[in-house]
N, C-alpha and C positions, 0 to 999 in steps of 0.2 A: 566474459559476459559483461554487459552493461549493468551498473548497479544503481539501485534506487533507494530512497529513504522516505519515511512517512512521518508527518507531524500531525498528531491527533489533538485538536484544540477544543477545550471545553471544561469548565468547572464541573459540569454534570457527570463527566466521565470519571474524573478523579475522586469525586465524592461518592461514586458508586450508584448514584440515582439512575444513570443511564448506562447500559451495557454496550460497549463498542462492538459493532458488527462489520465494520469496514475493513479492518486489518486483514482478516482471513480472506475476504473476497478479493481485495487488491493483490495480496500475495499470490493467490492462485491465478488471477488474471495476468499478472506480470510474468509468471513462470511460463505460461503458454507463449509468450513473446520472447522468451530467452533472456529475461531481465530478472536479476536477483534483488529481492527486497532485503537490504542488508542492515538497516537500522530503523528503529521506530522510537519516537519520543512522544510522550503525552504531556501537554502543558495546559496551564490555566488560561482563562480569558484575560491575559495580562500582557500588556504591550511589550515590556522588556523580555518576557519569556518567549513570546512568539518571534520577535525579531532576532533574538539570540539563537534560537533553534534553527530558524530558516537560514540565517546567515552562515551558521556553522556547517549545516548539511549541504547547502548548495555548492559550497567550495570542495566538499569531500566526495560527493556522489554525482553521477551523470544526471539524475533526475531527483527532484523533491516533490512529493505530493503532500498537500494539506487537506484535512477534512474539518469542517465546522467553522462557525463564526462569520458566515457571509449572509446571514438572515437579516430580518428587518428590525430587530430590537436593539436597545442601547448597548447591550453587552456583546453584540456581534461586531468585533473590531478587527477581524482578520485583514480585510481589504486595506484599511488605513495602515496597518502594520506592514503589509507587503509593499505598499507604496513607499514607506520609509526605508525598507530594506534596499530598494533600488533608487532612492533619492528622487522620486517623482511625485506628482500630484495624483490624487484619485478623483476622477470626475465622472459624471453621468455620461455613459456611452450613447452616442446618437443612434447607433444601430439597435442597441438593446432597448432604448426608449421607444423607438418606432415599433418594435415587436410587441412591447407591453401595451402601448396605446392601441394597437390594432386588436390585441386580445381583449381589451376592455372597451372596445368599440367607441373610442373617443371620450369616455368618462374621465373625469379629473383623477389623476393618480395621487395617492396619499404620500406623505413624506416617507413612511416605512417602505412603501413599494419602490419609491425612487432611490432609497438607500441601497437596495439590492442591485441597482443598475450602475452603481459607482464602480469604476474599473481603474486600476493604475495606468497612467499613460504608458503606451507601448504594449499593453496587454492585448491578447487575442482571445476573443470570446469562444467559450465552449458550452454548448447547450445540452440539456437533458430533455428527452421527450416528455418528462413528467412535469416540467415547469418552464415558464417563460423567463425566469430569472437565471442569468448565465453564471457559469464558473468561467475561469480564464487561465491562460498560460502567459507567463512573462519570463523570458529567458528560459532557464531549465526548471522553473517552479510552476507546478500545476495546482491551482486552487479550486477546491471542490466543496460542495455542500456536505454537511454531516449526516443528513437523512439518507439511509442506505439506498433506497430506491432511486433517489435523485442522483446520488453519487455514482451509482452503477450506470445510469444513463449517460452521465458526463464522460465516463471512461470510453464509451463507444465513439465519442468525438475526438479521441486523442491518438488514434492509430497513426495518422499522418505525421505526428510530431515525434514519435518514438522510433528509435533505431533498434530493430530486433537483433537479438544475438542467437547463439546456438541454443536450441530448445533442450532443456534438461528433462530427461526421462527418469522415472523412479520405479523401483520394484520393491516389494515388501514380502517378508516371510516371517512366520511365527516360530519361536522355539520355546518349548514348554519346560524350561528349567530356569532357575534363578541366574542372574547375570554373572555372579561370581564363578559359575561353573564354566563359562565360555569366554569371559572377558579377555583373557590373555590371547587366546587363539584368534578372536575377532580383531584385536589390535594388530596382530601379525598380518591378517588379511588386509587391513587398512594400509599398513606400511608398504604392501606390494602394489598398491594402486593409488598413486598420487592424484589421478584424475577422476577418482570415484569417491564420493562422500559416503561413508559407512556410519550409520547411526543405530543406536540401540535404545528402545523405549520400553521400559518395564511395565508390567501389569500384573494384577492379581485377579483371577477369575474363578469363582466357586472354590476358593481355597487353593487353587493351583497357581504357582508363580511362573511367569514366563516373560518373554519380551518380543516385541516386533522389531525385526532388523530391517532397516530401510536403506536401500542403495540408490544413489542419485548421481547421474553423469550425463554429459552431452555426447559422450563417446560410447556408442552402442557396443563396439567390440570389447572395450574394457569392461563395460557393464556386464556383458555375457560371461566373461572370464571370471570376474569377481563373484558373480551370482553362483557359478558352479562351485567355488570354494565355500561359499556360505551354505549352500545346500548340503555339501559334504559334511560341514560342521554340524548342521541341524540333524542330519541322519545318524550322528554318533550317539544321540540321546534318545 
């Protein structure tokens, strides 16, 4: 599978003032394309932190996605950081400017609006239907807004840039005993199927301990065989 990573940018995320909603959405969206979200980092609106995270991840994974920091305020510094990552200048994009001027029907654009039209040289614009201010792609890095609805719209413009892999299917079953009662047998099942991911996620419900066993694989035949063993294990209790 192709592997992706995500850099969530924003002081407000790390302070707890804003709850991130983009991670789960992006992970589910990528899975449908057969792309695994393999690492996530959350960083402050800090130049060194952003540059370090993006530089590290773009060399390690097929794709890097970033969310946040491309708005109109002074602390929105993501674009300038991405430009430094690639050693290029960030400039107002003519195409983005034309779209924005058309939207405002020739009215003079403010400096904050113009700031959102700055794109690193070599970047390719990616729009969301929610806004006229674009995100963009440069090399294997995709830079998106932090506002969930805008970010989700930008993803719809990225299909042509991503190479899909084998789609991973998942199946889940509940077992109503504590993990300690079946952990050894579940491990044995996992050892038999190197191409199936077997996970156990415990819960407590109305005083009853149990777990959800989740199986994930792009190989349907292996998934079927593994599932049979898991169902046999569940039926023992």
